[in-house]
MDAnalysis code that builds the backbone (N, CA, C; Angstrom):
import MDAnalysis as mda
import numpy as np

u = mda.Universe.empty(669, n_residues=223, atom_resindex=np.repeat(np.arange(223), 3), trajectory=True)
u.add_TopologyAttr("name", ["N", "CA", "C"] * 223)
u.add_TopologyAttr("resid", np.arange(1, 224))
u.add_TopologyAttr("resname", ["MET", "ALA", "THR", "VAL", "SER", "ALA", "ALA", "THR", "LEU", "LEU", "MET", "THR", "ALA", "CYS", "GLN", "PRO", "GLY", "ASP", "ASP", "GLY", "ALA", "ASP", "SER", "THR", "ALA", "SER", "PRO", "SER", "GLY", "ALA", "PRO", "ALA", "SER", "PRO", "THR", "VAL", "SER", "SER", "THR", "GLY", "SER", "PRO", "LYS", "PRO", "ALA", "THR", "SER", "PRO", "GLY", "GLY", "SER", "GLY", "SER", "SER", "ALA", "LYS", "PRO", "ALA", "GLY", "ASP", "SER", "THR", "PRO", "LYS", "ALA", "PRO", "GLY", "SER", "ALA", "SER", "ALA", "THR", "SER", "THR", "PRO", "THR", "THR", "LYS", "THR", "CYS", "ALA", "ALA", "GLU", "SER", "LEU", "LYS", "ALA", "PHE", "LEU", "TYR", "GLN", "ALA", "ASP", "VAL", "ARG", "PRO", "ASP", "GLY", "THR", "GLY", "ILE", "GLY", "ALA", "VAL", "ILE", "ALA", "GLU", "PHE", "THR", "ASN", "MET", "SER", "SER", "THR", "THR", "CYS", "ALA", "VAL", "GLN", "GLY", "HIS", "PRO", "THR", "VAL", "ALA", "GLY", "ALA", "PRO", "ASN", "GLY", "SER", "PRO", "GLU", "LYS", "ASN", "HIS", "LEU", "LEU", "ALA", "VAL", "THR", "PRO", "THR", "GLY", "SER", "ALA", "PRO", "LYS", "VAL", "LEU", "LEU", "ALA", "PRO", "GLY", "ALA", "LYS", "ALA", "TRP", "VAL", "LYS", "VAL", "THR", "PHE", "VAL", "GLN", "VAL", "GLN", "GLY", "GLU", "GLY", "ASP", "GLY", "TYR", "CYS", "VAL", "SER", "GLY", "SER", "ASP", "PRO", "VAL", "THR", "TYR", "PRO", "THR", "LEU", "VAL", "VAL", "ALA", "LEU", "PRO", "SER", "GLY", "GLY", "ALA", "HIS", "GLN", "LEU", "ALA", "LEU", "ASP", "ASP", "GLY", "ALA", "LEU", "ALA", "GLU", "CYS", "ASP", "ASP", "LYS", "ALA", "THR", "VAL", "THR", "ALA", "VAL", "THR", "ALA", "THR", "LYS", "PRO", "SER"])
u.atoms.positions = np.array([
    [70.456, 24.877, 94.054],
    [70.530, 23.820, 92.740],
    [69.502, 23.602, 92.964],
    [68.875, 22.383, 93.852],
    [67.776, 21.491, 94.054],
    [66.340, 21.839, 93.344],
    [66.231, 23.146, 93.336],
    [65.485, 24.254, 92.655],
    [65.205, 24.192, 91.306],
    [66.812, 24.341, 90.746],
    [66.656, 24.888, 89.294],
    [66.674, 23.345, 88.936],
    [66.753, 22.614, 89.021],
    [67.600, 21.121, 88.438],
    [65.726, 20.378, 88.677],
    [64.851, 20.894, 89.438],
    [63.083, 20.099, 89.420],
    [62.379, 20.692, 88.258],
    [62.300, 22.694, 87.854],
    [62.270, 22.811, 87.205],
    [62.481, 22.554, 86.023],
    [63.940, 22.206, 85.189],
    [63.976, 22.026, 84.400],
    [63.938, 20.491, 84.023],
    [63.108, 20.024, 84.870],
    [62.932, 18.469, 84.675],
    [61.428, 18.490, 84.118],
    [60.749, 20.057, 85.299],
    [58.938, 19.284, 84.334],
    [58.879, 20.019, 83.692],
    [60.142, 21.367, 82.638],
    [59.687, 21.926, 81.669],
    [60.053, 20.805, 80.157],
    [60.794, 19.871, 80.591],
    [61.426, 18.822, 79.683],
    [60.467, 18.083, 79.185],
    [59.381, 17.526, 80.596],
    [58.597, 17.024, 80.136],
    [57.181, 17.064, 79.629],
    [57.334, 18.102, 79.347],
    [55.863, 19.351, 78.623],
    [56.372, 19.398, 77.576],
    [57.381, 18.745, 76.603],
    [57.605, 19.448, 75.350],
    [56.900, 18.149, 74.616],
    [56.402, 18.819, 73.501],
    [55.493, 18.338, 72.255],
    [55.910, 17.235, 71.207],
    [55.424, 16.082, 71.594],
    [56.125, 15.380, 70.298],
    [56.624, 14.034, 71.502],
    [56.346, 14.315, 72.828],
    [57.220, 13.096, 73.268],
    [55.974, 12.035, 73.287],
    [55.135, 12.094, 73.105],
    [53.740, 11.350, 73.462],
    [52.978, 10.850, 71.977],
    [53.146, 9.992, 71.548],
    [53.275, 9.300, 70.414],
    [51.885, 9.370, 69.756],
    [50.956, 9.368, 70.687],
    [49.662, 9.248, 70.343],
    [49.012, 10.173, 69.798],
    [49.347, 11.794, 70.045],
    [49.281, 13.003, 69.611],
    [49.739, 13.375, 68.383],
    [51.190, 12.679, 67.880],
    [52.372, 12.856, 67.054],
    [51.037, 13.439, 65.710],
    [50.128, 12.367, 65.107],
    [49.514, 11.987, 63.731],
    [48.351, 12.941, 63.865],
    [47.859, 13.522, 64.950],
    [46.556, 13.992, 64.884],
    [46.722, 15.486, 64.250],
    [45.473, 15.804, 63.510],
    [45.493, 17.237, 63.173],
    [45.276, 18.219, 63.903],
    [45.191, 19.470, 63.514],
    [44.683, 20.690, 64.723],
    [43.129, 20.300, 65.210],
    [42.322, 19.951, 64.232],
    [40.637, 19.696, 64.248],
    [40.531, 18.356, 64.518],
    [41.452, 17.167, 64.945],
    [41.170, 15.946, 65.314],
    [40.514, 14.917, 64.756],
    [40.627, 15.945, 63.329],
    [39.849, 14.548, 62.188],
    [41.468, 14.104, 61.342],
    [40.474, 12.877, 60.780],
    [41.232, 11.944, 60.038],
    [42.312, 13.191, 59.026],
    [43.606, 12.702, 58.664],
    [44.225, 13.811, 57.577],
    [44.107, 13.701, 56.400],
    [42.890, 12.515, 55.940],
    [42.907, 12.144, 54.583],
    [41.037, 11.183, 54.405],
    [40.868, 11.539, 53.488],
    [39.415, 11.180, 53.602],
    [39.400, 9.585, 53.041],
    [38.094, 9.126, 53.899],
    [38.275, 7.461, 53.365],
    [36.923, 7.172, 52.927],
    [36.784, 6.123, 52.397],
    [35.063, 5.463, 52.201],
    [34.319, 4.827, 52.929],
    [33.175, 5.319, 53.162],
    [32.732, 4.900, 54.022],
    [32.089, 3.717, 54.302],
    [31.946, 2.949, 55.030],
    [32.020, 1.801, 55.281],
    [30.446, 1.171, 54.935],
    [29.346, 2.188, 54.219],
    [28.070, 2.163, 54.263],
    [28.296, 1.522, 52.358],
    [29.589, 1.946, 51.798],
    [29.535, 1.764, 50.339],
    [29.010, 2.036, 49.310],
    [28.877, 3.768, 50.105],
    [28.637, 5.001, 49.507],
    [28.914, 4.971, 47.713],
    [28.678, 5.384, 46.631],
    [29.369, 5.155, 45.289],
    [30.220, 6.464, 45.757],
    [31.475, 6.163, 44.773],
    [32.672, 7.652, 44.783],
    [31.080, 9.142, 43.803],
    [32.300, 9.899, 43.872],
    [31.393, 10.740, 43.232],
    [32.408, 10.945, 41.932],
    [31.213, 11.099, 40.853],
    [31.434, 10.619, 39.316],
    [32.616, 11.562, 38.751],
    [33.433, 11.189, 37.810],
    [34.754, 11.706, 37.606],
    [34.019, 12.955, 36.586],
    [34.678, 14.090, 36.916],
    [34.316, 15.127, 36.238],
    [34.714, 14.448, 33.869],
    [33.941, 15.352, 33.581],
    [34.387, 15.634, 32.226],
    [35.586, 15.191, 31.623],
    [36.657, 14.562, 31.077],
    [37.240, 14.786, 30.670],
    [38.637, 13.971, 31.627],
    [38.023, 13.767, 32.994],
    [39.275, 12.761, 33.177],
    [39.401, 11.516, 33.544],
    [40.147, 10.972, 34.183],
    [40.295, 9.279, 34.132],
    [38.848, 8.824, 33.774],
    [38.930, 7.666, 32.906],
    [37.999, 7.079, 32.254],
    [36.770, 7.471, 31.647],
    [36.686, 9.006, 31.833],
    [35.608, 9.627, 31.408],
    [34.939, 8.624, 29.656],
    [36.190, 9.030, 29.321],
    [35.902, 7.822, 27.504],
    [35.255, 6.549, 27.216],
    [35.685, 6.515, 28.183],
    [35.291, 4.466, 28.434],
    [33.699, 4.681, 27.935],
    [33.365, 3.538, 27.182],
    [31.841, 2.884, 26.848],
    [31.751, 1.810, 27.240],
    [30.664, 1.794, 27.722],
    [30.057, 0.426, 28.666],
    [30.829, -0.822, 27.706],
    [30.014, -1.976, 28.002],
    [30.832, -3.566, 27.106],
    [29.582, -3.582, 26.212],
    [30.129, -3.514, 25.355],
    [28.734, -3.202, 23.901],
    [27.977, -2.674, 23.331],
    [28.797, -1.338, 23.817],
    [27.774, 0.070, 23.424],
    [28.177, 0.328, 22.077],
    [27.121, 0.305, 21.266],
    [27.314, 0.669, 19.693],
    [26.124, 1.514, 19.131],
    [26.168, 2.621, 18.320],
    [25.050, 3.329, 17.910],
    [24.128, 2.520, 16.991],
    [23.027, 2.213, 17.613],
    [21.895, 1.761, 16.763],
    [21.856, 2.129, 15.411],
    [21.269, 1.004, 14.436],
    [21.667, 1.297, 12.922],
    [19.971, 2.160, 12.597],
    [19.333, 2.509, 11.700],
    [18.530, 2.766, 11.488],
    [17.798, 1.623, 10.699],
    [16.495, 1.464, 10.888],
    [16.340, -0.084, 10.626],
    [16.103, -0.137, 8.965],
    [16.157, -1.052, 8.409],
    [15.887, -1.628, 7.027],
    [17.563, -0.944, 5.804],
    [18.148, -0.158, 7.015],
    [19.454, 0.681, 6.688],
    [20.577, 0.156, 5.746],
    [20.043, -1.622, 5.918],
    [21.232, -2.332, 4.796],
    [20.605, -2.545, 3.638],
    [19.593, -2.562, 3.903],
    [19.088, -2.698, 2.204],
    [18.407, -1.206, 1.658],
    [18.955, -0.475, 1.900],
    [17.857, 1.187, 1.557],
    [18.513, 1.099, 0.444],
    [19.784, 0.740, -0.364],
    [20.343, 0.957, -1.783],
    [20.500, 0.025, -2.765],
    [19.549, -1.401, -2.017],
    [20.059, -2.644, -2.468],
    [18.992, -3.283, -2.599],
    [18.405, -3.673, -2.981],
    [17.006, -4.798, -3.048],
    [17.304, -6.095, -3.569],
    [17.011, -7.074, -2.979],
    [16.557, -8.443, -4.014],
    [16.367, -8.544, -5.233],
    [17.100, -9.081, -6.495],
    [16.217, -8.985, -7.349],
    [15.542, -10.027, -8.009],
    [13.471, -9.242, -8.005],
    [12.832, -10.892, -8.360],
    [12.637, -11.346, -9.288],
    [12.429, -12.019, -9.829],
    [12.804, -12.692, -11.137],
    [11.569, -12.981, -11.563],
    [11.441, -12.603, -13.210],
    [10.162, -13.022, -13.889],
    [9.138, -13.879, -13.467],
    [8.041, -13.806, -13.453],
    [7.471, -15.739, -13.828],
    [7.364, -15.833, -14.937],
    [7.767, -17.003, -14.867],
    [8.002, -18.057, -15.469],
    [6.361, -18.461, -16.152],
    [6.376, -18.961, -17.442],
    [5.322, -19.161, -18.049],
    [4.491, -20.276, -17.661],
    [5.272, -21.507, -16.621],
    [4.805, -22.272, -15.781],
    [3.644, -22.452, -14.525],
    [5.005, -20.792, -14.356],
    [3.898, -20.581, -12.137],
    [2.737, -19.616, -12.668],
    [2.491, -19.880, -13.647],
    [0.939, -18.771, -14.103],
    [0.000, -19.607, -14.536],
    [-1.162, -19.523, -13.778],
    [-2.179, -20.346, -14.353],
    [-3.194, -19.055, -14.785],
    [-3.995, -19.422, -15.883],
    [-4.204, -18.375, -16.931],
    [-5.925, -18.250, -16.639],
    [-6.469, -17.503, -17.165],
    [-8.223, -18.022, -17.062],
    [-8.439, -16.607, -17.938],
    [-9.488, -16.502, -18.964],
    [-10.273, -16.321, -20.016],
    [-11.615, -15.722, -19.701],
    [-12.156, -14.464, -19.960],
    [-12.988, -13.889, -19.613],
    [-13.986, -12.886, -20.162],
    [-15.503, -12.794, -20.298],
    [-15.404, -11.288, -20.805],
    [-15.484, -10.178, -20.163],
    [-14.960, -8.823, -20.368],
    [-14.945, -8.166, -19.604],
    [-16.721, -7.520, -19.536],
    [-16.642, -6.642, -18.211],
    [-18.204, -6.018, -18.247],
    [-18.412, -4.767, -18.793],
    [-17.383, -3.866, -19.026],
    [-17.153, -2.835, -20.223],
    [-16.254, -2.946, -21.505],
    [-17.568, -3.132, -22.360],
    [-16.742, -3.525, -23.468],
    [-17.748, -2.754, -24.256],
    [-17.120, -2.273, -25.819],
    [-17.820, -1.414, -26.890],
    [-18.908, -2.478, -27.714],
    [-19.945, -1.328, -27.821],
    [-21.442, -1.780, -28.613],
    [-21.356, -3.161, -29.802],
    [-21.201, -3.652, -29.633],
    [-21.521, -4.947, -30.922],
    [-22.232, -5.657, -30.568],
    [-22.117, -6.866, -31.838],
    [-22.436, -8.742, -31.358],
    [-21.562, -9.520, -31.472],
    [-20.455, -9.150, -31.235],
    [-19.019, -9.776, -30.806],
    [-19.209, -10.038, -29.394],
    [-17.961, -10.303, -28.607],
    [-17.486, -10.207, -27.516],
    [-17.010, -9.084, -26.649],
    [-16.456, -8.083, -28.071],
    [-15.723, -7.011, -27.533],
    [-14.968, -6.893, -27.238],
    [-14.670, -7.398, -25.850],
    [-13.666, -7.125, -24.424],
    [-13.570, -8.556, -23.459],
    [-12.468, -8.466, -23.875],
    [-11.947, -9.860, -22.322],
    [-11.002, -9.177, -21.533],
    [-10.818, -10.024, -20.414],
    [-9.766, -10.010, -19.426],
    [-8.967, -11.530, -19.217],
    [-7.845, -10.935, -18.955],
    [-7.009, -12.227, -19.644],
    [-6.435, -12.240, -17.957],
    [-7.247, -13.602, -16.502],
    [-6.576, -13.485, -15.329],
    [-5.371, -14.020, -14.998],
    [-4.245, -14.158, -14.242],
    [-3.217, -14.676, -14.183],
    [-2.869, -14.919, -12.408],
    [-2.653, -16.031, -12.187],
    [-2.193, -16.585, -10.861],
    [-1.239, -16.937, -10.608],
    [-0.281, -16.405, -9.636],
    [1.205, -16.550, -9.429],
    [0.845, -18.088, -8.771],
    [1.149, -19.527, -9.378],
    [1.639, -20.890, -8.572],
    [2.442, -21.009, -7.926],
    [3.167, -20.378, -8.215],
    [4.864, -21.069, -7.039],
    [4.765, -20.631, -5.704],
    [5.507, -21.123, -5.258],
    [6.095, -20.874, -3.818],
    [6.816, -19.766, -3.378],
    [6.909, -19.055, -4.565],
    [7.834, -17.416, -4.235],
    [7.381, -16.514, -5.178],
    [7.614, -15.608, -4.526],
    [6.962, -14.168, -5.227],
    [7.552, -13.905, -6.197],
    [6.953, -13.224, -8.032],
    [7.637, -13.318, -9.074],
    [7.261, -11.992, -9.500],
    [7.654, -11.364, -10.768],
    [7.730, -9.963, -11.230],
    [6.908, -10.039, -12.506],
    [5.753, -9.745, -12.871],
    [5.225, -9.556, -14.512],
    [5.389, -8.218, -14.378],
    [5.436, -7.658, -16.092],
    [5.726, -6.308, -16.327],
    [5.271, -6.070, -17.781],
    [4.938, -5.026, -18.455],
    [4.512, -4.782, -19.590],
    [3.595, -5.005, -20.466],
    [3.234, -4.383, -21.270],
    [1.700, -5.143, -22.802],
    [2.094, -6.250, -23.133],
    [1.369, -7.505, -23.327],
    [1.612, -8.388, -24.004],
    [1.014, -8.511, -25.764],
    [1.590, -9.261, -26.218],
    [0.986, -9.370, -27.699],
    [-0.366, -10.830, -27.493],
    [-0.984, -10.301, -28.776],
    [-2.435, -11.219, -28.945],
    [-2.333, -11.495, -29.752],
    [-2.850, -12.908, -29.856],
    [-3.222, -13.850, -31.751],
    [-4.366, -14.436, -31.102],
    [-5.045, -14.718, -32.372],
    [-6.226, -15.613, -32.384],
    [-5.269, -16.832, -32.899],
    [-6.577, -17.947, -31.997],
    [-5.151, -19.272, -32.566],
    [-6.727, -20.282, -33.082],
    [-6.238, -21.554, -33.356],
    [-7.764, -22.640, -33.138],
    [-7.643, -23.427, -32.052],
    [-8.257, -23.921, -31.978],
    [-8.138, -24.850, -30.793],
    [-6.840, -25.631, -30.784],
    [-6.097, -25.618, -29.750],
    [-4.646, -26.350, -29.227],
    [-3.984, -26.575, -31.184],
    [-4.022, -25.444, -31.538],
    [-3.187, -25.095, -32.509],
    [-2.091, -24.056, -32.572],
    [-1.260, -23.510, -31.599],
    [-0.819, -22.408, -31.127],
    [0.318, -21.939, -32.152],
    [0.761, -22.856, -33.135],
    [1.490, -22.653, -34.407],
    [1.141, -22.386, -35.730],
    [-0.494, -21.777, -35.424],
    [-1.546, -21.034, -36.921],
    [-2.043, -20.243, -36.025],
    [-1.252, -19.313, -35.052],
    [-1.585, -18.033, -34.171],
    [-0.748, -17.197, -35.723],
    [-2.877, -16.214, -35.312],
    [-2.812, -14.845, -36.278],
    [-2.310, -13.982, -35.232],
    [-1.598, -13.338, -35.354],
    [-0.801, -11.862, -34.524],
    [-2.116, -10.833, -34.908],
    [-1.973, -10.131, -33.574],
    [-3.209, -8.660, -33.840],
    [-2.197, -8.020, -33.413],
    [-2.569, -6.842, -34.557],
    [-2.068, -5.323, -34.246],
    [-2.269, -4.648, -33.184],
    [-1.101, -4.664, -32.216],
    [-2.519, -4.320, -30.845],
    [-1.986, -2.576, -30.742],
    [-2.672, -2.165, -29.741],
    [-3.004, -0.521, -29.180],
    [-2.453, -0.739, -27.963],
    [-0.567, -0.842, -27.077],
    [-0.745, -0.534, -25.899],
    [-1.814, 0.571, -25.408],
    [-1.793, 0.780, -24.007],
    [-2.100, 1.468, -23.466],
    [-1.985, 1.151, -21.836],
    [-1.990, 2.640, -21.198],
    [-1.403, 3.357, -20.238],
    [0.317, 3.029, -19.644],
    [0.718, 2.998, -18.674],
    [2.067, 2.933, -17.946],
    [2.054, 1.122, -17.914],
    [3.691, 1.414, -17.585],
    [3.530, -0.339, -17.445],
    [4.550, -0.492, -16.431],
    [3.805, 0.017, -15.319],
    [4.779, -0.177, -14.254],
    [4.856, -1.802, -14.242],
    [6.160, -2.634, -13.042],
    [6.438, -3.634, -12.734],
    [5.840, -4.169, -11.669],
    [4.492, -5.661, -11.828],
    [4.053, -6.129, -10.259],
    [4.649, -7.043, -9.954],
    [4.730, -6.996, -8.565],
    [5.274, -7.948, -7.686],
    [3.830, -9.322, -7.591],
    [3.738, -10.678, -7.637],
    [3.057, -11.584, -7.496],
    [3.330, -12.293, -6.256],
    [2.849, -12.658, -4.914],
    [3.362, -13.207, -3.976],
    [2.356, -14.441, -4.870],
    [2.737, -15.318, -3.546],
    [1.875, -17.047, -3.919],
    [0.453, -16.550, -3.958],
    [0.114, -17.071, -5.123],
    [-1.505, -17.017, -4.725],
    [-2.399, -15.610, -5.626],
    [-1.281, -14.409, -5.535],
    [-2.119, -13.356, -6.099],
    [-1.461, -12.753, -7.504],
    [-2.534, -12.551, -7.604],
    [-3.451, -12.404, -9.264],
    [-3.391, -10.525, -9.891],
    [-2.911, -10.968, -11.431],
    [-2.591, -10.247, -11.853],
    [-3.694, -9.888, -13.178],
    [-3.625, -8.884, -13.732],
    [-4.488, -9.176, -14.863],
    [-4.522, -8.222, -16.726],
    [-4.948, -8.812, -17.769],
    [-4.888, -7.707, -18.738],
    [-6.053, -7.963, -19.259],
    [-6.252, -6.438, -20.150],
    [-7.648, -6.321, -20.787],
    [-7.486, -6.326, -22.245],
    [-7.911, -7.087, -22.883],
    [-7.757, -7.364, -24.728],
    [-9.649, -6.059, -25.333],
    [-9.439, -5.252, -25.885],
    [-10.882, -5.152, -26.297],
    [-10.482, -4.786, -27.858],
    [-11.105, -5.269, -28.490],
    [-11.102, -5.478, -30.415],
    [-11.856, -4.600, -30.756],
    [-11.601, -4.774, -32.610],
    [-13.066, -3.822, -32.762],
    [-13.898, -4.549, -33.390],
    [-14.872, -4.283, -32.688],
    [-16.125, -4.547, -32.733],
    [-17.018, -5.207, -33.882],
    [-17.636, -5.960, -33.801],
    [-18.379, -6.849, -34.895],
    [-20.076, -6.116, -34.881],
    [-20.181, -5.501, -35.502],
    [-21.404, -4.773, -36.329],
    [-22.674, -5.774, -36.672],
    [-24.497, -5.322, -36.206],
    [-24.749, -5.671, -37.296],
    [-25.399, -7.188, -36.552],
    [-26.715, -7.799, -37.273],
    [-27.034, -8.992, -36.608],
    [-26.469, -10.588, -37.789],
    [-26.506, -11.601, -36.970],
    [-26.306, -13.070, -37.705],
    [-24.468, -13.211, -37.811],
    [-24.272, -12.938, -39.009],
    [-22.456, -13.000, -39.142],
    [-22.254, -11.796, -38.494],
    [-22.640, -10.525, -38.898],
    [-22.449, -9.537, -38.645],
    [-21.842, -8.369, -39.868],
    [-20.681, -7.480, -40.161],
    [-20.000, -6.732, -40.223],
    [-19.351, -6.511, -39.711],
    [-17.978, -5.517, -40.575],
    [-17.655, -4.946, -40.241],
    [-17.416, -3.256, -41.040],
    [-17.410, -2.536, -39.838],
    [-17.361, -0.570, -40.244],
    [-16.429, -0.377, -41.350],
    [-15.610, -1.039, -41.093],
    [-14.285, -1.055, -42.238],
    [-14.415, -1.482, -43.596],
    [-15.591, -2.303, -44.069],
    [-15.719, -2.718, -44.868],
    [-14.996, -4.332, -45.047],
    [-14.051, -4.882, -43.967],
    [-13.798, -6.329, -43.848],
    [-14.786, -7.256, -43.693],
    [-13.967, -8.330, -43.358],
    [-15.090, -9.692, -43.451],
    [-14.577, -10.062, -41.615],
    [-15.543, -10.069, -40.691],
    [-15.605, -10.802, -38.816],
    [-14.447, -12.021, -39.010],
    [-13.516, -12.221, -38.656],
    [-12.961, -13.261, -38.404],
    [-12.991, -13.499, -36.811],
    [-14.100, -14.970, -36.307],
    [-13.564, -15.623, -35.125],
    [-12.959, -16.746, -35.475],
    [-12.331, -16.558, -33.817],
    [-11.263, -17.567, -33.101],
    [-11.915, -18.474, -32.111],
    [-11.748, -18.992, -31.974],
    [-11.630, -20.498, -31.113],
    [-11.355, -19.679, -29.442],
    [-9.655, -19.772, -29.658],
    [-9.174, -19.218, -28.278],
    [-8.265, -17.881, -28.975],
    [-7.880, -17.442, -27.845],
    [-7.000, -16.347, -27.869],
    [-5.305, -16.655, -27.410],
    [-4.484, -16.108, -27.664],
    [-3.157, -16.950, -27.232],
    [-2.713, -15.565, -26.710],
    [-2.350, -14.969, -25.196],
    [-2.231, -13.773, -24.633],
    [-0.628, -14.182, -24.217],
    [0.416, -13.019, -24.778],
    [1.955, -13.400, -24.653],
    [2.210, -12.644, -23.734],
    [3.121, -12.809, -22.475],
    [3.416, -11.609, -21.489],
    [4.784, -11.190, -21.667],
    [5.567, -10.474, -21.708],
    [6.751, -10.237, -22.189],
    [7.698, -10.988, -20.970],
    [8.325, -11.976, -21.410],
    [9.012, -12.787, -20.589],
    [8.457, -13.824, -19.213],
    [6.965, -13.858, -19.938],
    [5.942, -14.729, -18.805],
    [5.557, -16.080, -19.700],
    [5.718, -16.037, -21.089],
    [5.655, -17.083, -21.533],
    [4.399, -16.470, -22.104],
    [3.452, -17.747, -23.136],
    [2.587, -17.337, -24.269],
    [1.286, -18.431, -23.566],
    [0.519, -17.823, -23.512],
    [-1.102, -18.506, -22.853],
    [-1.990, -18.543, -23.844],
    [-2.604, -20.067, -24.167],
    [-3.676, -20.417, -24.857],
    [-5.108, -20.000, -23.939],
    [-5.814, -19.296, -24.789],
    [-7.314, -19.425, -23.650],
    [-8.215, -18.990, -24.625],
    [-9.142, -19.503, -23.924],
    [-10.976, -20.227, -24.881],
    [-12.070, -19.632, -23.219],
    [-12.752, -18.281, -23.968],
    [-13.870, -18.652, -23.125],
    [-14.764, -19.613, -22.941],
    [-15.691, -19.609, -21.821],
    [-15.883, -20.815, -21.452],
    [-17.888, -20.277, -22.009],
    [-18.179, -19.077, -22.705],
    [-19.458, -18.894, -22.595],
    [-19.042, -17.842, -24.536],
    [-18.630, -18.945, -25.424],
    [-18.398, -18.318, -27.165],
    [-17.336, -18.273, -27.153],
    [-16.884, -18.009, -28.894],
    [-15.756, -17.114, -29.109],
    [-15.555, -16.103, -29.462],
    [-14.805, -15.908, -29.914],
    [-14.321, -14.532, -30.234],
    [-14.263, -14.211, -31.486],
    [-14.790, -13.476, -31.445],
    [-15.704, -12.609, -32.981],
    [-14.616, -11.035, -33.417],
    [-13.744, -10.665, -34.120],
    [-13.041, -9.266, -33.888],
    [-13.134, -9.033, -35.772],
    [-12.652, -7.450, -35.604],
    [-12.959, -7.493, -37.169],
    [-11.323, -6.935, -37.263],
    [-10.797, -6.380, -38.584],
    [-10.005, -5.615, -38.380],
    [-8.709, -6.140, -38.387],
    [-8.181, -7.768, -37.894],
    [-6.967, -7.867, -36.902],
    [-6.348, -7.244, -35.846],
    [-7.008, -5.952, -34.946],
    [-7.132, -5.016, -34.449],
    [-7.129, -5.361, -32.967],
    [-6.412, -4.891, -31.770],
    [-7.189, -4.745, -30.095],
    [-6.029, -3.591, -29.661],
    [-6.943, -3.136, -28.669],
    [-6.292, -2.329, -27.835],
    [-5.986, -3.365, -26.098],
    [-4.552, -2.922, -25.990],
    [-4.168, -4.124, -24.987],
    [-3.745, -3.070, -23.533],
    [-3.956, -2.906, -22.162],
    [-3.893, -3.004, -21.006],
    [-2.601, -3.984, -20.705],
    [-1.775, -2.837, -19.871],
    [-0.221, -3.176, -19.509],
    [-0.996, -4.410, -18.691],
    [0.035, -5.667, -17.730],
    [-0.386, -5.837, -16.835],
    [-0.286, -5.670, -15.941],
    [-1.656, -5.665, -15.025],
    [-1.905, -4.882, -14.077],
    [-2.006, -5.663, -12.944],
    [-2.077, -5.000, -11.232],
    [-2.394, -5.241, -10.164],
    [-4.056, -5.090, -9.571],
    [-4.605, -4.164, -10.359],
    [-5.938, -3.927, -9.900],
    [-6.813, -4.398, -11.390],
    [-7.899, -5.476, -10.707],
    [-8.587, -5.649, -11.904],
    [-9.575, -4.711, -12.537],
    [-9.450, -4.548, -13.959],
    [-9.989, -3.555, -14.732],
    [-11.888, -4.485, -14.789],
    [-12.563, -3.619, -15.380],
    [-13.878, -4.065, -15.213],
    [-14.059, -4.246, -17.142],
])
């Protein structure tokens, strides 16, 4: 009986689970679940579609193409007012043969502090000095297209006026048989840009038939 009791006690002492330190260990001795390392290494990236995969960084947005806000609309540029334009008149380099002036160029400078627009073919009239109310309107033939010309402050635009030239010596004559007419000043009126009475520094304006050919206002200086 003493021998049996000793064997029973020995078997009881060897039963698994009696030692609390061994009851939570895995067979390999590794921890039961992974833990974050003490070095602060980042966690693996969440797979597409996983938790938080659709979140965007703060302030993230799709950038707009430069100028797209004004691509379909632009600010309206006002027509140049007459008082904002300084006008000057001089002989053209290229003019028809004859004894008169033949052709002149009217130059317009934007004296305002903002950009404005000029466009179109002007009307032309001969007039005495200081007497615009006595203008004699010439029949003008417009030439070329008339795109809008934007004038920044200080920028220039031009109009060329070509007359039916006076022929011969002295007072000359007109090929048509009419009498030549001389005007000391020329009134050039821009569409919506006011009328400008101009005089040449080097002579009067002689023409035939009260006719003239005019270009539209242009940003390219004519010859």
